[in-house]
N, C-alpha and C positions, 0 to 999 in steps of 0.2 A: 513353779507354776510358769514363771517369766522366762526357765530356761527352755519350757517347754513349747512354748510359743516361739522363741528364736529359733530353734531347729525348724518349727513348720515351717516358720515365713521363710528359711534358707533353703528349705527343701522345696517350695513352691516356686521359689525364683531359679532353682537350679535345674529344676523340670522344665519351666516355660523358656527358658534359656537355650535348653536343648532342641526345642520342639523344633519340626519343618515349617518352612513358611507357607505351605499350601496343605490342602486335605492331604490325608496317604492317600487316597485314591487318584490325585492328580500328580502325586510322586510319583505311582507306582506305575500309572500308565504314560510316563513322561520320557524323554531322553535328556539327559544334561547337558549343558555346552554343546552345542551344535556345531561344526566347523562349517562356517560361513562360506568361503569358497566353495567346499563341498555341495551345499546346499545349493548354490550359485551353478552349480557345474552342470548339474542333473536335476533342476527343481521338479520334474515330473515323476520321479523316482522317489521325492518324500513331500510332495503336496497332500496336506490334511493328517499329516503327523503332529504329534503334541511336543513340546521340546519346554524346558524351562534353561530361561539365559538370563544372565544378569547384562546392567547397562548402566552409562552414563549419562543421563540426559543431555543432548546438544539443541534439541529444539522441539517443541511441542504446540501444536496449532490446530485449527478447527478445520475442516472440510464438509462437504456436503455429506460424505459418507460417515463422518465421525470424528473423534479428537484421534490424530496422528502424533506419536511419539519417534523423533529420531534419537536414535541412541548410539555411542560407541559401546562395543560389547565388551564384558567383562567375565571373568569365570564365577561360577558358583560351587559351591562345596555340596555335598551329598543331601543337605538339608536344605540347599536354594539359598543359603546366605552368600554375600558377597566375600571375594577372595580377591584382594587385593596386591598378590604375588605376581600376578602374571602382566604381560607385556600386551601393547595393541592386538585386537585381534578382528578388529574391521569394524563395521556399521549396519545396524539394522534399522528397518521401521516396522512399526507395531499400533494395529489402530484398535480402538475401543469403538465399534459401530452403535449407532444413534439407536438407542432403543434398549441397549443392553448396559448401558449406565455412564456416567459422565466424569471424564477427567479434569479436573478445572486447570488451565495453562499456568495459573499463577502458584497453584501447589506444587505441578508436575513441570517444575519450570529449568532451564537450562544449569546443568552443575549437579544436579541431585541423582543419586544412584537409585536405582529399581532392580526388582527381578520380577521377571515377567514367565507366566504361563501362557503359552500361546500355540496356535495352531498355524503350521507353514502354510502360508498361502501362493506362495513364488516368487517372483523378481518384480520389483518395481525399478523405475530408472528416475533417478532425482540428479541434481545439480550439487557440488561441494564449490562454492566461489563460481566460476566459468567452466569445470571441468564436470564431465556427465560421470554418473556414479552408478552401479546397479546394486541395489538395498535386498535383503533376504526380508520377504515383508513377512509378518505374522496377525492373527486376530485374537487380541487379548482373552483369554479365559479367566484369569487370573493376575492379579498385581498387587505389588509390595514397595510400596515407597520407604525406603531409609532414611533416619534421623542423621542430619548432617552434625558430625562432632567436631567442635573447635578446639584449636591447641591452647592452653593457657600456660602461659609463662609469668610467674608472680612472686614477690616474697612470699618467704616462711610464715612469718606472724602477722604483720599488720600492713596491708596494702595500704598506699604505695609507698611505704617506707621499707627498703630493703635492710635486713640484717647483713651485719659484718661478722664475718670469722677472719681472724686475723693471720689464720693459715689457709684460707681459701679464697677469701676475698666475699662478693654477696650471695647471701644464701638463696637460691631459689629452689623452687619444687617444678615439679612438671606432671600436669594431669590434663585429662581430657574431660570435656563438657559437652554434655548432650543437648541438643537443642529442643 
């Protein structure tokens, strides 16, 4: 009986770990990882299309129209999970319009990662320090905030006392802890 429970729990965890970030309808009707320079070069051709993109939040602020997130673009995989293997891909802005929901700027703060399903609305200009920048602009349909993983390096047995192996020196293990 205990082994059956274990197998059932393991299967449920496996199934939920492989689930897409958004509903199947949104995933099917969206394009993953848009090229921001391509969107900015011909905004009229892409206006109104749905995209799924990942990003690291740089700034979240409240405006008259709603809550605006400025983010650095990151790749997402076919399920909408962030893929950290890519380099810098540009910046974008996404807005949660008033009346459609609330994004608390303290929760959606700088440095956190998000996956956004959004409708492309064109280009908005903004400033990066004293440089003018053209942002691809999206209206948020769905958003997923990812938990931050903290790297922990500590002793094998009892913190804070390291264990010593005469052939290696201090014995340490490494793992990730999710907040």
